[in-house]
C-alpha positions in Angstrom: -8.1 22.2 -8.6 -9.5 22.2 -5.1 -8.6 19.1 -3.2 -9.3 17.8 0.2 -5.6 18.0 0.9 -6.2 21.7 1.5 -8.6 20.8 4.2 -7.7 19.0 7.4 -9.8 15.9 6.8 -8.1 14.2 9.8 -10.1 16.3 12.2 -13.6 15.5 10.8 -15.8 14.9 13.8 -19.1 14.2 12.0 -19.7 12.2 8.8 -23.0 11.6 7.0 -22.2 8.8 4.5 -23.2 8.5 0.9 -26.0 6.0 1.7 -27.5 8.2 4.4 -30.4 10.6 4.2 -30.8 13.0 7.1 -33.4 15.7 8.1 -32.5 18.1 10.9 -29.7 20.5 12.0 -26.1 19.8 12.8 -24.1 21.9 15.2 -20.5 20.9 15.7 -17.5 22.3 17.6 -15.4 20.4 15.1 -15.6 19.7 11.4 -18.4 18.0 9.3 -18.3 16.0 6.1 -21.5 15.3 4.2 -21.6 12.7 1.4 -25.3 11.8 1.6 -28.5 13.7 1.3 -29.5 16.2 4.0 -32.3 18.7 4.6 -31.4 21.2 7.4 -28.7 23.5 8.6 -25.0 22.7 9.1 -23.2 25.0 11.6 -19.6 24.1 12.5 -16.6 25.8 14.2 -14.3 23.9 11.9 -14.4 23.0 8.2 -17.5 21.8 6.4 -16.9 19.4 3.4 -19.8 18.7 1.0 -18.6 15.7 -1.0 -19.3 15.0 -4.7 -22.2 12.7 -3.9 -23.8 15.1 -1.4 -27.0 17.0 -1.8 -27.8 19.6 0.9 -31.0 21.6 1.0 -30.3 24.1 3.8 -27.9 26.7 5.0 -24.2 26.4 6.0 -22.2 28.4 8.5 -18.6 27.3 9.1 -15.0 28.3 9.3 -14.0 27.0 5.8 -16.4 25.3 3.4 -15.5 23.1 0.4 -18.4 22.2 -1.9 -18.0 19.4 -4.4 -21.6 18.3 -4.4 -24.9 20.3 -4.5 -26.0 23.0 -2.0 -29.4 24.7 -2.3 -29.2 27.4 0.4 -27.0 30.2 1.8 -23.4 29.7 2.8 -21.4 31.8 5.3 -17.7 30.7 5.2 -15.8 32.8 7.7 -12.3 31.9 6.3 -13.2 30.9 2.8 -15.4 29.0 0.4 -14.1 26.7 -2.3 -16.5 25.4 -5.0 -14.8 22.6 -6.9 -15.3 21.8 -10.6 -18.1 19.4 -9.6 -19.7 21.7 -7.1 -23.1 23.4 -7.5 -24.3 26.1 -5.2 -27.7 27.8 -5.5 -27.9 30.5 -2.9 -26.2 33.6 -1.4 -22.7 33.4 -0.1 -20.7 35.5 2.3 -17.2 35.1 3.7 -13.6 36.1 3.7 -12.5 34.4 0.4 -14.1 32.7 -2.6 -12.6 30.3 -5.0 -14.8 28.9 -7.8 -13.1 26.4 -10.2 -13.9 26.2 -13.9 -16.9 23.9 -14.4 -18.5 24.7 -11.1 -22.1 26.1 -11.1 -23.0 29.0 -8.9 -26.2 31.1 -8.8 -26.8 33.7 -6.2 -25.4 36.8 -4.6 -21.9 37.3 -3.2 -21.2 39.5 -0.2 -17.5 39.3 0.8 -17.5 42.0 3.5 -20.5 41.3 5.8 -20.0 38.5 8.3 -22.3 37.7 11.1 -19.4 37.3 13.5 -17.8 40.2 15.4 -14.8 40.3 13.1 -14.8 42.2 9.8 -13.0 40.7 6.8 -11.9 42.3 3.6 -13.0 39.7 1.0 -10.9 38.5 -1.9 -12.4 36.9 -5.1 -10.3 34.3 -6.9 -11.1 32.5 -10.1 -9.2 29.3 -10.9 -8.3 28.9 -14.6 -7.0 25.8 -16.2 -3.2 25.5 -16.5 -1.9 26.0 -20.1 
C-alpha cells in the first residue's frame, strides 16, 4: 500500500484544501498537495500529492507524484509515480518509475524512457499485489 509516509509531507509548501475549488496553474519550487477540486496545471520541483478527495482536470509535472484521488490529464513524474488503491488516472504518464496498487484505475499510455528534462532515465514498472 502506498502511504504518505513514503513522501516527505513535512515539506509541502502549497495546500489546496478539500473544501476549495481552484482554476489556474500552480508552479512551485517546493511540494504541492491537492485535496480539493482544480482545473489547471501543477508543476513542482518537489513532490505532488493528489489526496483521496481531490479531482484534478489538467496536467502534472513533478519530481515524485502520488495519486490517491482523480486526475484527468497527463502526468510526468521524474522520480516516480505511485497510484494508490483509491487513485484514478485518465491520461498518459511518463517518468522514471511507476507503481500501481491493486484497485487503482488507470487508462492511458505509459512511456517510461522519455522525460522532458535533460536527464534520461531507464524506467521500471512495478505492480503491487496483496500480501498472502
